[in-house]
NUDREN-176746 format. One line per 2 residues: number of its first residue (from 1); for each residue y, z, x of C-alpha. Coordinates in steps of 0.25 Angstrom, whole numbers, plus 2048, in hexadecimal, padded with zeros to 3 digits. Each point is the difference from the previous one (the first is absolute). Example, Ala and Ser with C-alpha at 12.3 -4.5 7.8 and 13.67 -1.06 7.14 Angstrom:
# NUDREN-176746
1) 7EE:81F:831 | 80E:7FE:806
***
This chain:
# NUDREN-176746
1) 050:321:52B | 801:7FE:7F1
3) 809:7F5:7FA | 80B:802:7F7
5) 7F8:7F9:7F5 | 7F5:80B:802
7) 80B:80B:800 | 806:7FB:7F3
9) 7F2:7FF:7FA | 7FE:80F:804
11) 80D:804:7FA | 7FC:7F9:7F3
13) 7F3:808:800 | 807:80D:803
15) 80B:7FF:7F6 | 7F6:7FC:7F5
17) 7F7:80B:803 | 80A:80C:803
19) 80D:804:7FB | 809:7FD:80C
21) 80E:804:7FE | 806:800:80E
23) 800:7F6:80C | 7FB:80C:809
25) 7F4:802:7F7 | 7FD:7F1:801
27) 801:801:80F | 7F7:80C:800
29) 7F5:7F8:7F8 | 801:7F4:808
31) 7FE:808:80D | 7F4:807:7FA
33) 7FA:7F2:7FE | 803:7FC:80F
35) 80D:7F9:7FF | 80A:803:80A
37) 80D:7FF:7F8 | 80E:806:800
39) 809:803:7F4 | 808:7F4:804
41) 7F4:7F7:7FF | 7FC:806:7F2
43) 80E:7FE:7FB | 800:7F1:804
45) 7F2:7FF:7F9 | 805:806:7F3
47) 80C:7F6:800 | 7F7:7F4:803
49) 7F5:804:7F6 | 80B:803:7F6
51) 7FB:80E:7FD | 807:808:7F5
53) 801:80F:7FE | 7FB:803:7F2
55) 803:80C:7F8 | 7F4:80A:7FE
57) 808:80A:7F8 | 806:80D:803
59) 809:7FA:80B | 7F4:7FA:808
61) 7FE:7F2:804 | 7F5:7F7:806
63) 800:7F3:807 | 7FA:7F4:7F9
65) 800:7F1:801 | 80B:7FA:7F8
67) 7FB:7F9:7F3 | 803:7F2:801
69) 7FA:7FA:7F3 | 80A:7F8:7F9
71) 7FE:7F1:803 | 80F:7FF:804
73) 7FF:80C:809 | 7F4:7FB:806
75) 806:7F2:803 | 80D:807:805
77) 7F9:809:80A | 7F7:7F4:804
79) 80D:7F8:803 | 805:80B:808
81) 7F3:802:808 | 7FF:7F1:803
83) 80E:7FF:805 | 7FE:80C:809
85) 7F1:7FF:804 | 7FA:7F3:7FE
87) 801:7F6:80B | 7F8:7F4:7FB
89) 7F9:7FA:7F4 | 7F5:7F6:803
91) 7F5:7F9:7F7 | 7F3:7FA:802
93) 7FB:7FA:7F2 | 7FF:80B:7F7
95) 803:80C:80A | 80D:804:804
97) 802:808:80D | 80C:809:801
99) 804:806:80E | 808:80D:7FF
101) 806:80B:809 | 7F5:809:806
103) 7FB:80A:7F6 | 807:7FA:7F3
105) 7F5:7F6:7FB | 7F9:80B:7F7
107) 80D:804:7F9 | 804:7F1:7FE
109) 7F2:7FC:7FB | 800:80C:7F6
111) 80D:7FA:7FA | 7FA:7F2:800
113) 7F5:806:7F8 | 809:807:7F6
115) 807:7F2:7FD | 7F4:7FE:7F8
117) 801:7F1:801 | 7F4:7F8:7FA
119) 7FF:7F7:80C | 7FE:80B:80A
121) 7F1:803:800 | 802:80B:80A
123) 806:805:80D | 7FB:805:80D
125) 809:808:80A | 7FE:803:80F
127) 80B:806:809 | 809:7F4:800
129) 7F9:7F6:7F8 | 7FD:7FD:7F1
131) 7F7:7F6:7FA | 803:7FC:7F2
133) 7F5:7F8:7F9 | 805:7F8:7F4
135) 7F8:7F8:7F6 | 803:7F3:805
137) 808:7F8:80B | 80A:7FD:7F6
139) 802:80E:7FC | 801:804:80F
141) 80B:7F5:802 | 808:806:7F4
143) 7FE:80E:805 | 804:7FC:80E
145) 80D:7FA:7FB | 803:80D:7F8
147) 7FD:809:80C | 808:7F8:80A
149) 80C:801:7F6 | 7FF:80F:803
151) 802:7FE:80F | 80E:7FB:7FD
***
């Protein structure tokens, strides 16, 4: 059985390669890839992934990932995700470990990457865990304090 994270990755691939304008089309494409989904599941996925319907002209639309690019938008979205999806922030020297709700590590890691903070060397996300490598233990401590503030 495929995980939610795998399904979300498949949705990202599908909408980046095809002009998908309805949930029914997305259900169809996912089923063709072997995902046993209902329209209700796809509807929840669309909300969780914050997909938007972009105009293509002539009254047509397609699903796309919402553009979260401005620094304040990234930080606001990260705060929201932390409150809802992050369970724990831990640190060992210059590596932070975040525990998230199942299937949400990748999206949160993407937002962390978009923060473009100099002290973050990189992130690595699994199903429910994110590793954040920082340049130094002092950077990790400072980042941990900032991220723990997002949990409040």
